[in-house]
C-alpha positions in Angstrom: -45.7 106.7 109.2 -45.4 106.9 105.4 -46.1 103.5 103.8 -43.3 102.7 101.4 -44.4 101.4 97.9 -43.0 98.2 96.6 -41.8 99.2 93.2 -39.2 97.8 90.8 -36.9 100.6 91.8 -37.4 99.7 95.5 -36.4 96.1 94.8 -33.3 97.3 93.0 -32.4 99.5 95.9 -32.9 96.5 98.3 -30.6 94.4 96.1 -28.0 97.1 96.2 -28.2 97.2 100.0 -27.7 93.4 100.1 -24.6 93.7 97.8 -23.1 96.4 99.9 -23.5 94.4 103.1 -20.2 92.7 102.5 -18.4 96.1 102.9 -17.0 97.0 106.3 -19.7 98.4 108.6 -22.6 97.5 106.4 -23.3 94.0 107.6 -27.0 93.2 108.1 -28.2 92.2 111.6 -30.9 89.8 110.4 -31.3 88.1 107.0 -34.7 86.3 106.6 -35.0 83.6 104.0 -38.6 83.1 102.9 -41.4 85.5 101.9 -44.4 83.7 103.2 -46.4 84.9 106.3 -43.8 83.6 108.7 -40.8 85.2 106.9 -42.7 88.5 106.4 -43.7 88.5 110.1 -40.1 87.9 111.1 -38.9 90.8 108.9 -41.3 93.2 110.5 -40.5 91.9 114.0 -36.8 92.3 113.5 -36.9 95.7 111.9 -39.4 97.0 114.5 -36.8 96.2 117.2 -34.3 98.5 115.5 -32.3 95.8 113.8 -31.1 96.2 110.2 -33.1 93.6 108.4 -33.4 92.0 104.9 -35.9 89.5 103.7 -35.6 87.5 100.4 -38.0 85.3 98.6 -37.2 83.0 95.7 -40.5 83.7 93.9 -43.3 86.2 94.6 -44.4 87.2 98.1 -46.8 84.6 99.5 -46.4 82.4 96.4 -46.3 79.2 98.3 -48.4 78.0 101.3 -49.3 81.5 102.4 -51.5 82.2 99.4 -53.3 78.8 99.5 -54.7 78.4 102.9 -58.3 78.2 104.1 -58.1 82.0 104.4 -59.2 82.2 108.0 -57.8 83.6 111.2 -59.2 81.3 113.8 -58.4 79.6 117.1 -58.6 76.1 115.9 -61.8 74.8 117.4 -60.7 71.2 116.8 -57.8 71.6 119.1 -60.2 71.8 122.0 -61.0 68.1 121.4 -57.3 67.5 122.0 -57.5 69.5 125.2 -54.8 71.8 123.9 -56.2 74.9 125.7 -52.9 76.8 125.5 -52.7 76.5 121.8 -56.3 77.6 121.3 -55.8 80.5 123.7 -52.7 81.6 121.8 -54.5 81.5 118.5 -57.5 83.3 119.7 -55.3 86.0 121.2 -53.7 86.6 117.8 -57.1 86.5 116.1 -58.4 89.2 118.4 -55.2 91.3 117.9 -55.5 91.1 114.1 -59.2 92.1 114.2 -59.0 94.9 116.8 -55.5 96.4 116.3 -53.1 94.9 113.8 -55.1 94.6 110.6 -58.9 95.2 111.2 -59.4 95.9 107.5 -58.1 92.5 106.4 -60.0 90.4 109.0 -63.7 90.0 108.7 -65.9 88.4 111.5 -68.0 85.6 110.0 -70.7 83.4 111.5 -70.4 79.6 111.2 -72.9 76.8 112.0 -71.7 73.6 113.7 -74.5 71.1 112.8 -75.8 68.8 115.6 -77.1 65.3 115.0 -78.4 64.7 118.6 -80.8 66.8 120.6 -79.4 66.4 124.1 -75.9 65.0 124.7 -74.3 66.5 121.6 -75.8 69.9 122.1 -74.5 69.9 125.7 -71.1 68.5 124.7 -70.4 70.7 121.7 -72.0 73.7 123.3 -69.7 73.4 126.3 -66.7 73.2 123.9 -67.7 76.3 122.0 -68.6 78.1 125.2 -65.0 77.4 126.3 -63.8 78.6 122.9 -65.5 82.0 123.6 -64.3 82.0 127.2 -60.7 81.5 126.0 -61.2 84.4 123.5 -62.4 86.7 126.2 -59.4 85.9 128.5 -56.8 86.9 126.0 -56.2 90.4 127.5 -57.3 91.9 124.1 -60.6 93.5 123.2 -63.0 90.8 122.2 -63.9 91.8 118.7 -66.0 88.7 117.8 -69.6 88.0 118.9 -70.4 85.1 121.2 -71.9 81.8 120.2 -75.6 80.8 120.5 -77.7 77.7 120.1 -79.9 77.5 116.9 -83.1 75.5 116.5 -83.7 73.3 113.4 -86.2 75.9 112.1 -83.7 78.8 112.5 -80.9 76.7 111.0 -83.0 76.2 107.8 -83.7 79.9 107.7 -80.1 80.8 107.9 -79.0 78.0 105.5 -81.9 77.1 103.2 -79.8 74.6 101.2 -78.9 72.5 104.2 -80.3 69.1 104.1 -83.0 69.1 106.7 -82.6 65.4 107.6 -78.9 65.5 108.6 -79.1 67.7 111.6 -81.5 68.5 114.5 -80.1 72.0 115.0 -76.8 73.8 115.2 -74.6 76.0 117.3 -73.7 79.3 115.7 -70.2 80.6 116.5 -67.9 83.2 115.0 -64.5 83.2 113.5 -62.8 85.4 110.9 -62.0 85.4 107.2 -58.6 86.7 106.1 -57.0 87.2 102.7 -53.8 85.4 103.3 -51.7 86.7 100.4 -52.8 90.3 101.1 -51.7 89.9 104.7 -48.2 88.8 103.6 -47.9 91.7 101.1 -49.1 94.1 103.8 -46.5 92.7 106.3 -43.7 93.2 103.7 -44.8 96.8 103.0 -45.0 97.6 106.6 -41.5 96.1 107.3 -40.1 98.1 104.3 -41.7 101.2 105.6 -39.8 100.8 108.9 -36.5 100.3 107.0 -36.3 96.6 106.0 -34.8 95.6 102.6 -37.1 93.3 100.7 -36.3 91.5 97.5 -38.6 89.0 95.9 -37.4 86.7 93.1 -34.1 86.5 95.0 -33.1 83.0 95.8 -30.6 81.7 98.4 -28.3 79.2 96.8 -25.7 78.8 99.5 -24.9 79.7 103.1 -21.6 81.4 104.1 -19.6 80.8 107.3 -16.7 82.5 109.0 -13.4 80.8 110.1 -15.0 79.5 113.3 -17.9 77.8 111.4 -20.5 80.4 112.4 -23.0 81.3 109.6 -22.4 84.9 108.6 -24.3 85.3 105.4 -25.6 83.7 102.2 -25.1 83.4 98.5 -27.9 84.9 96.5 -29.0 84.9 92.9 -31.4 87.5 91.3 -33.8 85.2 89.6 -34.8 88.0 87.2 -31.3 88.6 85.8 -29.2 85.6 86.9 -26.8 88.0 88.8 -25.1 86.3 91.7 -23.7 87.9 94.8 -23.0 87.4 98.6 -24.7 89.1 101.5 -23.2 89.4 105.0 -25.5 89.0 108.0 -24.9 88.6 111.8 -27.8 86.1 112.0 -29.7 84.2 109.3 -33.3 83.0 109.9 -34.7 80.2 107.7 -38.5 80.5 107.3 -39.0 78.5 104.2 -41.9 76.2 105.2 -41.9 73.0 103.1 -38.4 73.9 101.8 -37.0 73.9 105.4 -34.8 70.8 105.0 -33.4 71.9 101.7 -32.4 75.3 103.1 -31.0 73.7 106.3 -28.8 71.4 104.1 -27.0 74.5 102.7 -25.3 75.0 106.1 -23.5 71.7 105.7 -24.9 70.5 109.0 -26.9 67.3 109.5 -28.9 69.0 112.3 -32.2 70.9 112.0 -35.9 70.3 111.8 -37.7 67.6 109.8 -40.7 68.8 107.8 -43.1 66.8 105.6 -45.4 68.3 103.0 -49.1 67.7 103.2 -51.4 68.8 100.4 -54.6 70.7 101.0 -57.0 71.7 98.3 -59.9 74.2 98.2 -62.7 74.7 95.7 -64.7 77.8 94.9 -68.3 77.8 93.7 -70.6 80.7 92.9 -72.2 82.2 96.0 -75.6 81.9 94.3 -75.2 78.2 93.9 -75.6 77.5 97.6 -78.3 79.3 99.5 -76.9 80.2 102.9 -76.0 83.3 104.9 -73.5 81.7 107.2 -70.5 79.3 106.9 -70.4 75.7 107.9 -67.8 73.6 109.7 -68.0 69.8 109.2 -65.8 67.0 110.5 -64.7 64.3 108.0 -62.8 61.2 108.7 -59.5 62.9 107.5 -59.9 66.6 108.2 -62.2 69.5 108.9 -64.3 70.8 106.0 -65.3 74.4 105.9 -67.8 76.1 103.6 -66.9 79.7 103.9 -69.2 82.5 102.4 -67.0 85.0 100.6 -69.0 87.9 99.0 -69.1 86.4 95.5 -68.4 82.7 96.0 -68.0 79.9 98.6 -64.6 78.5 99.5 -64.9 74.8 100.4 -62.0 72.8 101.8 -59.8 71.2 102.8 -58.0 67.9 102.3 -54.9 66.5 104.0 -52.8 64.1 102.0 -49.1 63.4 101.7 -47.2 65.2 98.9 -44.0 63.7 97.5 -43.8 65.5 94.2 -41.8 68.8 93.5 -42.7 71.5 96.0 -43.3 74.6 93.9 -46.3 73.7 91.9 -48.7 71.4 93.9 -51.9 70.7 92.0 -55.4 69.3 92.8 -56.3 66.0 91.2 -59.7 64.8 90.1 -59.8 62.6 93.2 -59.1 65.5 95.5 -61.9 67.5 93.9 -64.4 64.6 94.1 -63.5 64.1 97.8 -64.4 67.7 98.7 -67.6 67.6 96.7 -68.6 64.3 98.1 -68.2 65.5 101.7 -69.9 68.9 101.1 -72.8 67.0 99.5 -73.5 65.1 102.7 -75.2 68.3 104.1 -76.4 70.0 100.9 -79.9 69.8 99.7 -78.9 70.3 96.1 -75.7 68.3 95.5 -72.7 70.0 93.9 -71.1 68.6 90.7 -67.8 69.4 89.1 -69.7 71.7 86.7 -70.4 74.0 89.7 -66.7 74.4 90.5 -65.3 77.7 89.2 -61.9 77.5 90.8 -59.4 75.2 92.6 -56.2 75.9 94.4 -53.8 73.6 96.1 -51.2 74.3 98.8 -48.7 72.4 100.9 -48.7 72.5 104.7 -45.3 72.2 106.4 -46.0 69.4 108.9 -43.4 69.6 111.6 -42.2 66.1 112.7 -41.6 65.6 116.4 -37.9 64.5 116.1 -35.2 67.1 115.9 -32.1 66.0 113.8 -28.9 65.1 115.6 -26.5 68.0 115.7 -29.1 70.6 116.5 -27.7 72.6 119.4 -30.9 73.8 120.9 -34.6 74.1 120.3 -37.7 75.8 121.5 -40.8 73.6 121.0 -44.5 74.3 121.1 -47.2 72.0 119.8 -47.5 73.9 116.6 -44.1 75.3 115.8 -40.4 74.8 116.7 -37.5 77.1 116.6 -34.0 75.5 116.4 -30.4 76.1 115.4 -28.6 73.4 113.4 -25.5 75.7 113.1 -24.3 78.8 115.0 -25.8 81.9 113.5 -28.5 80.0 111.7 -32.0 79.8 113.1 -34.8 77.7 111.7 -38.5 77.9 112.4 -41.1 75.5 111.1 -44.7 74.4 111.7 -47.4 76.8 113.0 -50.3 78.3 111.1 -51.4 81.6 109.5 -53.2 82.9 112.6 -50.1 82.7 114.9 -47.6 84.1 112.5 -46.8 87.0 114.8 -45.9 84.7 117.8 -43.8 82.5 115.5 -41.9 85.6 114.3 -41.3 86.8 117.8 -40.1 83.4 118.9 -37.7 83.2 115.9 -36.1 86.6 116.5 -35.9 86.1 120.3 -34.1 82.8 119.6 -31.7 84.4 117.2 -30.9 87.2 119.5 -30.5 85.1 122.6 -29.9 87.1 125.7 -30.1 90.4 123.7 -33.8 89.7 123.3 -34.5 91.0 126.8 -33.2 94.4 125.9 -34.9 94.4 122.5 -38.4 93.2 123.1 -40.9 92.7 120.2 -43.4 95.6 119.8 -45.5 93.9 117.2 -48.5 93.2 119.4 -49.2 97.0 119.3 -48.0 97.7 115.8 -50.7 98.3 113.2 -50.0 97.1 109.7 -50.2 99.4 106.7 -53.8 100.2 106.0 -54.9 100.0 109.6 -54.0 103.4 110.8 -56.7 106.0 110.4 -59.2 103.4 109.1 -62.4 105.0 110.6 -61.5 108.3 108.9 -61.0 106.6 105.5 -64.2 104.6 105.9 -66.1 107.9 106.3 -64.3 109.5 103.3 -65.1 106.5 101.2 -68.7 107.6 101.0 -67.7 110.7 99.1 -65.4 108.8 96.8 -68.2 106.4 96.1 -70.4 109.3 94.8 -67.6 110.8 92.9 -66.5 107.7 91.0 -69.8 105.8 90.9 -68.7 103.0 93.2 -71.6 101.0 94.6 -71.7 99.9 98.2 -70.3 96.5 97.5 -67.3 97.9 95.6 -66.4 100.3 98.4 -66.6 97.4 100.9 -64.4 95.4 98.6 -61.8 98.2 98.4 -61.8 99.0 102.1 -61.4 95.3 103.0 -58.4 95.0 100.7 -56.6 98.3 101.3 -58.0 99.9 104.4 -56.6 103.4 104.8 -54.2 102.8 101.9 -57.3 103.4 99.7 -56.2 107.0 99.6 -53.2 105.9 97.4 -55.6 104.3 94.9 -57.8 107.4 94.9 -54.7 109.6 94.1 -54.1 107.4 91.0 -57.8 107.7 90.0 -57.6 111.5 90.4 -54.8 111.6 87.8 -56.5 109.1 85.5 -60.3 108.9 86.0 -60.6 105.9 83.7 -58.9 103.8 86.4 -62.1 104.0 88.5 -63.9 101.8 86.0 -64.2 98.0 86.5 -61.9 95.7 84.6 -63.9 94.7 81.5 -63.1 91.0 81.9 -63.2 90.9 85.7 -65.7 93.5 86.9 -65.3 92.7 90.6 -62.0 94.6 90.4 -61.4 98.1 89.3 -58.7 99.1 86.8 -56.8 101.0 89.4 -56.3 97.8 91.5 -54.4 96.2 88.7 -52.2 99.3 88.2 -51.7 99.7 91.9 -50.3 96.1 92.1 -47.5 97.3 89.9 -46.9 100.8 91.3 -47.1 99.9 95.0 -47.4 96.1 95.6 -44.2 94.7 94.2 -45.5 92.6 91.2 -42.9 91.7 88.6 -45.0 89.4 86.5 -48.6 89.0 85.2 -48.9 85.8 87.2 -48.3 87.8 90.4 -51.4 90.0 89.8 -53.7 87.1 88.9 -52.6 84.8 91.7 -51.6 86.9 94.7 -52.7 90.6 94.4 -56.1 89.5 93.2 -57.7 86.1 93.4 -58.8 85.9 89.8 -57.1 82.6 89.2 -59.8 80.8 91.2 -62.5 83.5 91.6 -63.7 83.3 88.0 -64.5 80.3 85.8 -62.1 81.6 83.1 -59.3 82.1 85.7 -59.1 85.8 84.7 -58.2 85.1 81.1 -60.7 87.6 79.8 -58.9 90.4 81.8 -55.4 89.4 80.8 -54.9 91.9 78.0 -56.3 94.8 80.0 -54.2 94.0 83.0 -51.1 93.6 80.9 -51.8 97.0 79.3 -52.0 98.6 82.7 -48.9 97.2 84.2 -46.6 96.9 81.2 -45.5 100.6 81.3 -44.7 100.5 85.0 -42.6 97.3 84.6 -41.0 98.4 81.4 -42.3 95.6 79.2 -41.8 95.7 75.5 -44.4 94.0 73.2 -42.4 90.8 73.2 -42.3 90.6 77.0 -45.9 91.4 77.3 -46.8 88.6 74.9 -44.6 86.1 76.7 -46.2 87.0 80.0 -49.7 86.4 78.6 -48.8 83.2 77.0 -47.1 81.8 80.2 -50.3 82.5 82.2 -52.5 80.9 79.6 -50.3 77.8 79.7 -50.5 77.7 83.5 -54.3 77.8 83.4 -54.4 75.0 80.7 -51.9 72.9 82.6 -53.7 73.2 86.0 -57.1 72.5 84.3 -55.6 69.4 82.7 -54.0 68.2 85.9 -57.3 68.4 87.7 -58.6 65.7 85.3 -55.9 63.2 86.5 -56.5 60.8 89.3 -53.1 60.7 91.0 -50.5 63.3 92.2 -47.6 62.0 90.0 -49.5 62.2 86.7 -51.2 65.5 87.6 -47.9 67.1 88.5 -46.3 65.9 85.3 -49.0 67.6 83.3 -48.7 70.8 85.4 -44.9 71.0 84.8 -45.4 71.2 81.0 -46.3 74.9 81.3 -43.6 77.5 80.7 -42.0 78.7 83.9 -40.7 82.3 83.5 -38.8 82.3 86.8 -37.5 78.8 87.4 -35.6 78.0 90.6 -31.8 77.7 90.6 -29.9 74.7 91.8 -28.4 75.2 95.3 -25.2 74.3 97.0 -21.9 73.3 95.3 -21.9 73.3 91.6 -25.0 75.4 91.3 -25.5 76.6 87.7 -28.4 77.4 85.4 -32.0 77.4 86.7 -34.1 74.3 86.5 -36.8 75.0 84.0 -39.0 72.2 85.4 -39.8 70.9 81.9 
């Protein structure tokens, strides 16, 4: 299968297809609202069943919750404490599928230590739980691609994690889970769906829902956020996968039914890898949540929190109190305590917490512990809840629900469907050694490229062959090569500088300067592809600088309301449009 690039021209073609859907015989089978991991998964599931499919996202792909997670594909070890074996088994099945078949290049097995404070009873109790975790993983019917757990002595624990405080644990249990770049998974899902024929348009917002004479939903009103152009799209079924925006999107149907979702903020910190001596990750239990210390190659990701969020939904921010909370709890096990000066990055996201009640007027619903699929109006399906690891199951459930009885004759094939970059991976891994010699790429850089692109690395090499200067590191962000910035514009659907810094790379929180030193170079690389003139280029750079300043200033505030007010002072180049009746100009948020 040829992997389709996400280009500005491809986006224009998708918008044209959406406009033409109102013509006789061109109606779309499935319209997906929401370009996070769930919406992207639904788009792939639907198109892989042979259904004409379109997916729209009001901002960039993965710009919400799906780029701000703990960045793990895991079974949810804590759910074993709740005796929810089915949920853990389901998540472990999906973790194994991702690692062994669907996206092995994006999923990296990682060892973690579970510290123990008691020699006998806790080792037996926790050991039994983690043994069950491994047992559930091996009973998934998929190849077990993750090593088994083992008990670790205090001496061995200190060898594996020298900066662990020796007085807070008597030993540990080592178990394995996987790290996963969440935003890259979403972008890869979208590209795979487009390669199979789906129409995908980012920066395309739904502002209204259309119904036929019988009251059945049969399409939506859209606005191209880039141009302000408004038009209708016709669809046999509409699926709402908008996460924390679920209720706002449901309301467009005019129905009082649907799902109730609350937003909960979770924040993560990054600190340099050299700051904490340790070769494995840690999992700690706090009074409010689970705290992970995750060893990415150049830094540690530490989080998360779990607090109610009642501010606007698009730009959640970390407060000083959030940052101090994470540091305080990490320091309970660290020999050399962290301070705010050690933090090089912070990101905040909103979890869509599904509430148990289903609104009156909802005709039917399918419920699991983690996610629910429901229909507040005929022709309109809503899915909410869940987590990153089980996106594929959620997508399958949503499409099955929308199709009804037809689902039996159109089963989902996604359990056996590799994503873009997975096919031919061993061959490309072997070829990469030659490319490394040719372009002077050290072992760490080749590993970085393979883990981000998999077999799609051939496309980057083709660009480098045309322009050898692209093989060089970015001057202001040497962990990335110049070709990665260009490729984001030529193949990965970026429309703005912010998209590169936030979602195609992780520069916004990987470097202490948030990628500012690389801004001009990245802008120079992508401007010709996106057709930017000097004025647009300058505006893009200024907007990102304002974002960085606003987020840094917000992190000095002590409460959500004040921090959010500070964040919203930054220029928003693609503000959201009002929805429903009387919708007019976009809300600048200022």
